[in-house]
C-alpha positions in Angstrom: 98.5 -110.5 42.0 96.9 -110.0 45.4 95.7 -106.5 44.4 94.0 -107.9 41.3 92.2 -110.5 43.4 91.1 -107.9 45.9 89.6 -105.7 43.1 87.8 -108.7 41.5 86.4 -109.7 44.9 85.0 -106.2 45.5 83.5 -106.1 42.1 81.9 -109.5 42.6 80.4 -108.4 45.9 79.2 -105.1 44.4 77.5 -106.9 41.5 75.9 -109.5 43.8 74.3 -107.0 46.1 73.5 -104.2 43.6 69.8 -105.0 43.1 67.4 -103.1 45.4 65.2 -106.2 45.8 68.1 -108.3 47.1 69.1 -105.6 49.5 65.5 -105.5 50.8 65.7 -109.2 51.7 69.2 -108.7 53.2 68.0 -105.9 55.5 64.8 -107.7 56.3 66.8 -110.7 57.5 68.9 -108.3 59.6 65.8 -106.9 61.3 64.6 -110.4 62.2 68.0 -111.2 63.7 67.7 -108.0 65.7 64.3 -109.2 66.8 65.8 -112.4 68.2 69.3 -111.5 69.3 68.8 -107.9 70.4 65.6 -108.7 72.4 63.4 -106.6 70.1 60.8 -109.4 70.7 60.1 -107.8 74.1 57.7 -105.3 72.5 55.2 -108.1 72.0 54.7 -109.1 75.7 54.8 -105.4 76.5 51.9 -104.8 74.1 49.9 -107.6 75.7 50.5 -106.1 79.2 49.5 -102.6 78.2 46.4 -103.9 76.5 45.5 -105.9 79.6 45.8 -102.9 81.9 43.7 -100.7 79.5 41.1 -103.5 79.0 40.6 -103.8 82.8 39.7 -100.1 82.9 37.4 -99.8 79.9 35.7 -103.2 79.9 32.6 -102.0 81.8 32.3 -98.8 79.8 33.3 -99.3 76.2 30.3 -99.9 73.9 28.1 -99.2 76.9 27.6 -95.4 77.1 28.9 -92.2 75.5 31.5 -91.4 78.2 32.8 -94.9 78.3 33.1 -95.1 74.5 35.1 -91.9 74.3 37.3 -92.9 77.2 37.8 -96.3 75.6 38.6 -94.7 72.2 41.2 -92.4 73.8 42.8 -95.2 75.8 43.1 -97.6 72.8 44.5 -94.8 70.7 47.1 -94.3 73.5 47.9 -98.0 73.4 48.5 -97.9 69.6 50.6 -94.8 69.7 52.7 -96.1 72.6 53.3 -99.4 70.9 54.2 -97.8 67.6 56.6 -95.3 69.1 58.6 -97.8 71.0 58.8 -100.2 68.1 61.1 -97.9 66.0 62.2 -94.9 68.0 65.8 -96.3 68.3 65.9 -98.4 65.1 67.8 -96.0 62.8 69.8 -93.9 65.3 71.4 -96.9 67.0 73.0 -97.9 63.7 73.5 -94.5 62.1 77.2 -94.9 61.6 76.7 -98.3 59.9 74.0 -96.9 57.6 76.3 -94.0 56.6 79.1 -96.4 55.8 76.9 -98.9 53.9 75.3 -96.1 52.0 78.7 -95.0 50.8 79.5 -98.6 49.8 76.4 -98.9 47.5 73.5 -99.5 49.9 70.2 -98.1 48.6 68.3 -96.1 51.2 65.0 -97.0 49.6 65.8 -100.7 50.0 66.7 -100.1 53.6 63.5 -98.2 54.3 61.4 -100.8 52.5 62.8 -103.5 54.6 62.0 -101.5 57.7 58.5 -100.8 56.6 57.8 -104.5 55.9 59.3 -105.6 59.3 57.4 -102.9 61.2 54.2 -103.8 59.3 54.5 -107.3 60.6 55.4 -106.2 64.1 52.5 -103.8 64.3 50.2 -106.5 63.0 51.3 -108.9 65.7 50.8 -106.3 68.4 47.3 -105.6 67.1 46.4 -109.3 67.1 47.7 -109.5 70.7 45.8 -106.4 71.8 42.5 -107.7 70.3 43.0 -111.1 71.8 43.7 -109.7 75.3 40.6 -107.4 75.0 38.5 -110.4 74.1 39.8 -112.5 77.0 39.2 -109.7 79.5 35.6 -109.4 78.4 35.6 -106.0 76.8 32.0 -105.9 75.4 32.9 -105.9 71.7 29.9 -107.2 69.6 30.7 -110.7 68.5 27.8 -111.6 66.2 28.5 -112.0 62.5 27.3 -108.9 60.7 27.9 -106.6 63.7 30.9 -104.9 62.0 30.5 -101.7 60.0 33.1 -102.3 57.3 33.8 -106.0 57.9 31.4 -108.7 59.1 33.0 -108.6 62.6 33.4 -105.6 64.8 36.6 -106.9 66.3 38.1 -106.9 62.8 37.0 -103.3 62.3 38.6 -102.3 65.6 41.7 -104.3 64.6 42.1 -102.4 61.4 41.9 -99.1 63.2 44.3 -100.2 65.9 46.8 -101.4 63.3 46.7 -98.2 61.4 47.2 -96.1 64.6 50.1 -98.3 65.6 51.7 -98.3 62.2 51.3 -94.6 61.8 52.9 -94.0 65.1 55.6 -96.5 64.1 56.5 -94.5 60.9 56.4 -91.3 62.9 59.0 -92.7 65.3 61.0 -94.1 62.4 61.2 -90.5 61.1 62.2 -89.2 64.5 64.9 -91.9 64.7 66.2 -90.9 61.3 66.8 -87.3 62.4 68.3 -88.2 65.8 72.0 -88.5 66.2 71.9 -90.9 69.2 69.4 -93.1 71.0 69.5 -90.7 73.9 68.4 -87.7 71.8 65.6 -89.9 70.2 64.3 -91.0 73.6 64.5 -87.4 74.8 62.4 -86.2 71.9 59.8 -88.9 72.1 57.9 -87.7 75.3 57.3 -84.3 73.7 55.8 -85.9 70.6 53.7 -88.2 72.8 52.4 -85.3 74.8 51.5 -83.4 71.6 49.7 -86.4 70.2 47.6 -87.0 73.3 46.9 -83.5 74.5 46.0 -82.1 71.1 44.0 -85.2 70.1 40.7 -83.3 70.6 39.1 -86.2 72.3 39.0 -86.2 76.1 40.7 -82.8 76.7 38.7 -79.8 75.5 40.9 -77.5 73.4 40.9 -73.7 73.3 39.6 -72.3 70.0 43.1 -71.2 68.8 44.6 -74.7 69.2 41.8 -76.8 67.7 43.4 -76.9 64.2 46.5 -78.5 65.7 44.4 -81.7 66.3 44.3 -82.2 62.5 48.1 -82.9 62.6 47.8 -85.7 65.2 47.5 -89.4 64.6 45.4 -89.7 67.8 42.7 -87.4 66.5 41.8 -89.6 63.6 42.3 -92.8 65.6 39.9 -91.6 68.3 37.3 -90.6 65.7 37.4 -94.0 64.1 37.3 -95.9 67.4 34.5 -93.7 68.8 32.5 -94.1 65.6 32.9 -97.9 65.7 31.8 -98.1 69.3 28.6 -96.3 68.5 29.2 -93.1 70.5 26.3 -91.1 69.1 23.9 -94.0 69.5 24.6 -94.7 73.2 23.1 -92.9 76.2 25.0 -90.4 78.3 24.9 -91.4 82.0 27.1 -89.0 83.8 24.4 -86.4 84.5 21.8 -89.0 85.6 24.3 -90.8 87.8 25.0 -87.4 89.5 21.3 -86.7 90.1 20.7 -90.3 91.2 23.5 -90.0 93.8 21.8 -86.9 95.3 18.6 -88.8 96.2 19.1 -88.3 99.9 20.0 -84.6 99.5 17.5 -82.2 101.1 16.1 -79.3 99.0 14.0 -76.4 100.3 14.1 -75.0 103.8 12.2 -72.7 106.2 10.5 -69.6 104.7 8.3 -66.9 106.0 4.9 -66.2 104.3 6.3 -62.9 103.1 9.2 -64.6 101.4 7.0 -67.0 99.6 4.7 -64.2 98.5 7.6 -62.3 97.1 8.4 -65.3 94.9 5.0 -65.0 93.3 6.5 -62.1 91.3 9.4 -64.2 90.0 10.1 -64.4 86.2 9.4 -68.2 86.4 5.9 -67.6 87.7 5.3 -64.8 85.2 6.3 -67.1 82.3 3.5 -69.6 83.2 0.8 -67.1 84.2 -1.5 -68.2 81.4 -1.2 -71.9 82.0 -4.4 -73.5 83.1 -4.2 -75.3 86.4 -7.8 -76.2 86.7 -10.0 -76.8 83.7 -13.7 -76.2 83.3 -16.0 -78.3 85.4 -19.4 -79.1 83.9 -22.7 -80.2 85.5 -22.0 -83.6 84.0 -18.7 -83.9 85.7 -20.3 -83.1 89.0 -23.1 -85.6 88.4 -20.6 -88.3 87.5 -18.5 -87.6 90.6 -21.7 -87.9 92.8 -22.9 -91.0 90.9 -26.0 -89.3 89.6 -27.7 -89.8 86.3 -26.8 -87.5 83.5 -29.2 -84.6 83.2 -30.2 -82.5 80.2 -27.9 -79.6 81.2 -24.9 -81.8 81.7 -22.8 -79.6 79.4 -23.4 -76.5 81.4 -20.2 -75.1 83.0 -20.1 -74.8 86.7 -16.6 -73.2 86.8 -14.4 -71.3 84.4 -10.8 -72.4 83.7 -8.3 -71.2 86.4 -4.9 -70.1 85.3 -1.6 -69.7 87.2 -2.0 -65.9 87.1 -5.4 -66.1 88.7 -4.1 -68.3 91.5 -1.3 -65.8 92.1 -3.7 -62.9 92.3 -5.9 -64.8 94.8 -2.8 -65.5 97.0 -1.6 -61.9 96.8 -5.0 -60.5 97.8 -5.6 -63.1 100.6 -6.3 -61.3 103.9 -5.2 -64.3 105.9 -1.8 -64.5 104.2 -1.2 -60.8 104.6 -2.1 -61.0 108.3 0.4 -63.8 108.8 3.3 -62.6 106.8 5.8 -63.3 109.5 4.7 -66.9 110.0 7.5 -69.5 109.2 6.6 -72.4 107.0 8.9 -75.4 106.6 9.1 -76.6 102.9 11.6 -79.4 102.9 11.9 -82.5 100.8 14.5 -84.7 99.2 15.6 -85.2 95.6 14.4 -88.8 95.9 10.9 -87.7 96.9 10.7 -85.3 94.0 11.8 -88.1 91.6 9.1 -90.4 93.1 6.5 -87.8 92.5 7.5 -87.1 88.9 8.5 -90.7 88.1 12.2 -91.7 88.4 12.2 -93.7 85.2 10.7 -90.8 83.3 13.3 -88.4 84.6 16.1 -90.9 83.9 15.0 -91.3 80.3 14.5 -87.6 79.8 17.9 -86.6 81.3 19.8 -89.3 79.3 18.1 -88.4 76.1 18.7 -84.7 76.4 22.3 -85.0 77.5 23.0 -87.5 74.6 21.5 -85.0 72.1 23.7 -82.2 73.6 26.8 -84.4 73.4 26.2 -85.6 69.8 29.3 -85.1 67.5 29.1 -85.4 63.7 32.7 -86.5 63.5 31.7 -89.7 65.5 29.0 -90.8 63.1 28.8 -94.6 62.9 28.9 -94.8 59.1 31.3 -96.6 56.7 32.1 -93.4 55.0 33.2 -91.7 58.2 35.3 -94.6 59.4 37.0 -95.1 56.0 37.8 -91.3 55.9 39.6 -91.7 59.2 41.4 -94.8 57.9 42.6 -92.9 54.8 43.9 -90.1 57.0 45.9 -92.5 59.1 47.2 -94.0 55.9 48.3 -90.5 54.8 50.3 -90.2 58.1 52.0 -93.5 57.3 53.0 -92.5 53.8 54.2 -89.0 54.8 56.4 -90.1 57.7 57.8 -93.0 55.7 58.7 -90.6 52.8 60.2 -88.1 55.3 62.3 -90.8 56.9 63.6 -91.9 53.5 64.4 -88.4 52.5 66.3 -87.7 55.7 68.4 -90.8 55.2 69.1 -90.0 51.6 70.9 -86.9 52.9 72.9 -88.9 55.4 76.2 -88.4 53.4 75.8 -84.7 53.9 75.6 -85.2 57.7 78.9 -84.1 59.1 78.0 -85.3 62.7 
């Protein structure tokens, strides 16, 4: 009689939990219990602390200049990848034996994975909201006006979508790593190598050799940095590094002591030869002389008093000068400072020229601030999410064949 009751009880339980949808809710509830009872909630204050540390570094640079925007994009991509990896790197491997047993008892792997994807989706969304809030509170110069966004009306929402996709993609990647790891120790051992690959081969801050550049297409960080740099207006901002270097050299002395012979030898340099036809003194007419002397304009005012003088003619005069040839050993001091040169040319003119030219040289098509470019990177992050989720599901579907 007891055997019959046991069989009937097993059948009742099996029928009650057969549906995939009901199993999703069961495992989703289990994840929320882990969140509270197993201290999984600690990832939220951790995300806020990491965001705060990064915000303090980038708040005077992000959205301000090219270098700051690229550094900020790299730092925020690191934040997203770090948060995502720690969310799920131990999730599957810590209960691997339980999953195997429950799978043999009728648990659907697809339901288990769907519950994880929903839970991790909510967790990544919460971390993203915290990150954006902390950045706003620490005065990261994100445009706040309505209409300042590229895809949405607010730039902070655009950045939030990108940060969420980076975090969620890294989360699914770690979920896959957790599904192929036997223990939490092996998962945590594997994670640093994955992080190094993601950051070193991102193609953002660290220049890559030609042979390794295609590897960046297989990193979440590459598409995350592209989206973030595009949203921060990388190509539209000035590059300040070169000018700051020049400006810091204002007190530096240039020039030195030269003999007349040394200076005359420089008259044959390629630089002088290049400008030998340039006019240094234009034609002076009678009218010009009369105007300078305050005289009335005469009938022959258009008559030329001198012909144009070129650089080449000046060089020939200096080379043939008897005085200079007689004093070839005389030492002449030609010293000045970078600041004096800037004052002569015009410091603001030099600053604008240097920043404009360096910005043109640093322009990158992949950082174009256009909706099409940003959406393309969002789609690629979505592809990473789908691929890693599918791989994790596939690996767990084979868990019965795992003899470990």
